[in-house]
N, C-alpha and C positions, 0 to 999 in steps of 0.2 A: 452568443456567450461572450461576456467580458472577463478577462483574466488580467491579474497584476503582472506586468512584464519587468522583471528585475533591470533589464537593460534600459528602458525608458523611465522607470520609476513611477509608472501610472497604470491604471486599468485601460486595456484596449480591447476593441472588438476582435473576437478570434475570426480571422479570415485566412483559411488554409491556403497553402500554396497551389494545391490542386483541388478543385471545387469538390465537395463531398467526401474528401479524404483527409485524414490527419495522421501525420507520422510523429510519433513520440519516442524519445530516447530518455530512459531513466537510469541513472548511475546505480549499478548493483553492488553487491558486497565483495569485499575481499575475503575470499574463502579460506580462512586459516582457523576459524573458530566459530562457535554458534554465534548468531547475531543477537545484539541486545535490543532493548526496548526503544532506545534512541534510533537505531536503524529501522526498526519496525514502522515507524511513523511515515517516512517517505514511501515505504512500500505500500502501505495501506492508503495513503492520500492518493498517490498517483494511479493506483488500481482503481480507486473510486472516480478519478478523472477520466480514465478510460472507459469505465462503465457508463458514466453520464454521457460521454460523447457518443457512444454507441447507441444508448437510449435516445439521443437527439438525432439519430439517423445517419451518423458519420461512419464511414469505413475506417476503422482505426488500425494502424500497424504500430504495435507496441514492441520496443526493443529494450531489453535490460541486460546489461553485461555481467559476466563474472570476471573479477580480476584474479587470475589463477598463477600468476607469477609476479612475486613481490618480496622484499625483505621479510616481511612478516611470515610468509609461507616458507621461505627458506629456513628461517630461524625455528619454526614450529617442526619442520621436518627433522632438523638436527635434534631437537628435544625429544621427539617420539622415535627417533632412530629409523625413519622411513624416508620415502622420497617426496619431493614437492608434488608430482602428480597424484600420489596417493593421498596426501593431505587434502589437495583440491577436490578430488572425487569424494572423499568422506564428507566434507563440509557442504559441498554442492547438494549432496543427497540430504543431509540435515537441514539445509536451507528449505528444501521443498517440503519436508515434514512441517516446519514451523510455519512456512508461508500458507500452506493448506489450512493449518488450524486458524490462522488469522483471516482466512477467506480471500487471500491474494491469489488471483488466477495466474496461471503461467503466462509469460510473455509470448508473443508470436515468435520471437527468436530470442534465445539466450546465449549470445556469442562469448567466446572465451578468448582471452588475450593470446594464448599460446597456440590457437587454431587460426590466428591471423597475422602471423609473422611476416608474410609476403607483403600483405597490404600495408602493414606498419613500415616495412623497409622502403617500399615505394614511395610512401608519404614523406618519409625523412629525406630520401633522395630528391624529391621535388623541392623540399625546402632548402637543401643544400645548393641545388643547381640555381635557385633564384636569389641566393645570397643571404638566406634567413638562418642558416644553420652552419655550424663549423665543427670540425673533428679535431680532438685532442687525445692522443694515446689510446685510440679505440673507443672513446667516449664521443658522443655527439650532442652539442648543445643547441638550443634555440637562441638566437641573438635578439634579445628583447630590444635592443637599441634600433634594430631595423624596422621596428613596428611602431609607427608614429601614434597609432591609436591604442597601444597596449594600456590596459587599466580601464577600458571603457565600461566594462561590466560592473566592476567593483566601485568604480568612480575614484580610484586611487591614482594619484600622480606618480609616474615612474621615478621622477627624481626624489619625491618624498620617501618612496619606498627604498631607494638606494641609500639615502642618507641614514636610514635606520638599520641597514644591513651590516653585517660583519663578514669580512673576508678572511678566510684561513690563510696562514702563511704559504701553504702549498697549493692554494686554489689556482686552478688552471682556466677558470671561466674569464671571459673578457669583461663581463659586467656582473655586479653581484646578483642581479635578478635573472640571469639566464638560467635556463633549466634544461635538464637532461631529456633527450629524445631516445638515446641509446646508451647502454651502460656496459662498458668492457667487462669481460668475464673475470671474476675473482676465483681463487681456488676452491674447488668443491661445489661451485654454483652451476645450476643449469644454464645452457648457453645454446644460441643458434648462430649459424654462419651468416655474415653480412658483409658488405663492402668494406666495413671498418674493422673486421676481425670478428672473433667469437664474442657473443654478448647477448644481452636481453633488453627488451623495450623499457623505457620509462613508463611511469604511471599514466601521465596525461595523454601521450600519443595513441594509446590503445583506444581510448574512447572516440578520439577522432576517426581513426581508421575504421572502426566497427560501425559507428553511427552513419558514416558516409556511405559505407558498403551496403547497408540494409535500407537507408532511408534517402540517399542521394546527397549531393554535395551541399544543398540547401534543403532544410526540412523544417517542420512547424514548431514543435515544442521540445525543449531540453529541460530536464527537471532534476532535482535532487535536494539534499539539505542545505541550509543557508551556509553552513560551514565549508561547502564546496565552492562558493562563489569565488574566493581567492585562496590558493592559487589555481585549483583544478579547472574550474570553468573558464577562468580568465586565460589560462594557457591553452586550453582546447580552442578557444576562439582565435588566439593569435596563430597557432600552427595551422589550423584549418584554413582560415581565410587567406593567410599568406601563401599557402600551397595551392589553393584553387583560384583565388582572385574573386571568390563569390562569397555572398553573406552566408553564414554558417546556420544557426538556428534563429528562427523568426521571433520566437517567445521564450523567455526564460522564467521558470517557476521554481521557487524555493520555499520549502517548509521551515518553521521555526524550531528552535531547540526544545528538547524536553529537559526540565530542571528537577533536580533532586535536592531538597533542602536549600533552594535558593541558587545552587550551581548547576551549570550544564552537565548533563550526564555524559561521561566519557570513560573509556578504559583507563586513560592516563590518570584520572582522579581516583579510580577505583570505586566510584559510586554508581555503577551500572549493575543491571540485572539482565541477564539473557532472557529471551523469550521462552527458552525451555526451563529456566527456573520458574518464571511466572506460570507456565502451563502446569507446574506441580501443584499450584495453589488455586488457580482460577481457570474457568473456561476462556479460551483465547478470544471467543467472540466478544466477551466483555472488554477486552483489551481493545479490540476494533472499535467497539462503541465508544470507549474512553477517548481513543484518538480523534474520532469524528465529532466529538462534543464540543470542540473548540475550533475557531477558524485556523486553517492550516498555516497561516503565516504568523500566528501568534504563538510565543512560547507557552508551553504548558507545564505545570507541575505534576510530577508522578508521585503517587502514594497508593498503598493498598486500599485506603479508605475510599479513593476516588474510583478505583476499579470495582469495589463493592457496590457503589452508587451506580456505576454504569451496568453492572450485572442486574441490580434491581430494576433499572429502567427497561432493560431488555425483557425481563420477566413480565413486566406490565404489557409490553407489546405482544409477547407470545401468548398472554392470557387473552388479550382481545382477538387474536387470530384463532386460537384454539377453541374459545367459546362460539365463534361464529361457525367454525368447522363442525362443532358438536351440534348445533342447531341445523346445520345444513342437512345432516343425515336424515332427519324426520321432517324437514321443512315442506309445507304444502306447495303444490304446483298450482299457482293461481296468478292472476293479474296483480301487478303491484298497486298498493293503495296510494292515495295522495301524499301520505306521510313518507312512504317508502320512495316515491319518486322524488320528493324533496330532498331525502337523504342523498340519493343518487347524484343530484345536481351538486350538493355539497361535497361528495366525494370526487366528482370531476374538477370542482374548483380546488380541492386540496392538492391535486396532482399538478394543476397550474401554478398554484403557490409554491409547490415543492420545486418545480422547474425554475421559477423565478428566482428563488434562493440560490439554487445550484448555478444558474446563469450568471449570477453575481459573484465572480471569482470563487466558485466552488464553496459557497457558504454552507457547509454542512451543518453547522450548529443551528442556523435558522430552518434548514430543511428538516432536521430532527424535530424542532419545535412544531413544524407543520405535521409531521407524522404523529406526534403525541396527541395534538389536538384532534387529528382524525380518529385515532384510536379511542379517545375519550367519546367522541360522537358515536362511534360503533357501539361502545359499551352502554350508551344511553338508548340509542334508537333500536338496536338489534338485541333484544332481550327475550327470555322465555315468555314474559308477561305480554309483550307486543306481538308474539307469534309471527315473525318475519316470514315471508315467502322464499322459496328457493332462489328466484331471480335476483332479488335484492341482496341476499347473502353472497351469491356468486359474484355479483358486481362488486360488492364491498371488498370481498377477498382479492379480487383481481387488481383493484385500485391500490390496496395496501401492498401487494406484491410488487406492483410497478415501482413503487417508492423504495421499498426495502431492498429490492433486487439491486438498484442502482448503488445503495450504500453498502451492499454485501453483508446485510444482516438478516435475521430470521431465516437462516439457512437450514435449521434442523426440521426434520419431519415432525409431525405431530406426535405427542407422547402417547404411544399406544401400549397399554400394559401387556404383558405376556399372557399366553393362554391360560396358564395356571392360575394367574390372578383373576382373569376375567371369569373363569369357572366358579371361583369362590364368590365373586360379585353376583353372578347369576344364582348362585345357591342362596345367597342372602336375600335376593328379591323373592324367591320361593318361600323362604322362611318367614318373610314379612307377610306374604300373602296368607300363610298359614297361621299368621299371628303367633309364630314362636319367636318372640322378641328376644329372649335369652340367646337362642341359636344365632340370630340376626347379629346381636352384639358381638358374639364369640367370632362370627365370620368377618366382621368388620375389623376387630382387632387382629385377626389373623393377617388380613390385607395389610394392615398398618405395619405389622411385623415384617412384611415382605417389601416395605418401602413405598406403599401406595396409599392415597387417601380416597375415600368415597364421598362424593357431594351428591346428595339427593336433590333432584330437580323435577318439575313437572314433566320433563321429557325422558325421565329415567335416571339412573345413577351415572355420574360423570366421575371417571377414574383418573387421577393425576398423580405424578411423582410427589412424594412427601417433601 
């Protein structure tokens, strides 16, 4: 597999540090609110990366953190007249609700900053002892001037950054670009004891401490949104590599922004929609489909029309699958015909083409194109008219599932109507046999009133949601 490495600005062959194993750290949410559609994109993209690597035979360890101590949580706790831990618990639970709706699997580990204070303090002490950090009035800062390679991920020169920086009159940092590793306690804030007094960790240090605890001082892939390249990921590299003397992450993957009306979606601009908002209007599987329809590094425009298009695309795939499942129930047990054998060869090639697209820097857009072509082939080759055998239908469905499982779509069970609907359908069959067509029409209308449609086929009536 080749992936675009932000550090080197080129596609590189994935060569894991440990053969057959891949360690991935994905930056997770700050849990002070429901997450928005912009946040959902990296969750979906890197969940898909994990799925594909597992499909390719790798043993994947996937770590995604929760930032559960931050100014935003402190402010939310004050607004809601509650505590920071209660805010965190509430929105971690809500994260899992929305993530499940999006088909995002739980990480192998979901570490929280507040559960790793010891690891964070030890990392800061190591930086201090090596001359890369300094304490001022209970705060501890990373000294960016001590790191000659600072800026290598973003490609931004430190001097240029400093020239554009503004220093407050009461600034205590040595350099404008120095960043906080530890923050002294302010009145009413949660705090932990440390060598520098009561305080709490800075944002960047938590990810270094937690990623290295669960994946080692050097690991394979670090990923997140493009907005995290600077300063978050740049600072993670600086503090991690200067503390350990080892390379941090081997590959850096970043997804593009989501735009609304030509502007990046963000809470500060007020042009964002939470996943919970969208779930009130759309099936979240359509949101996942929308996210996968473009290459992950490209910016994409969000609109309800595009979600509707993604939903329609999903429906086409479900129709192809459910048609094959319907035929499977009564398919004959026989040897495959020459045409069916040829179809199976095309199905095998479809999976190879799918893998080729995904191996090219997780090109989900092209991979979806392969799936749609395959679904079209299924719709033509496996019909009532052609009376396919059980073996070819089984093979067709297996190959479809291989591809859609990697993308995390087509997760719903086949649409089976409830017993009371099926009883009416069977009564209609009997009415038609008795040539009581008025009764048959009445029963069809009753089924429609219950939200289902009847499609008459040579194999019998097919029932589906209206």
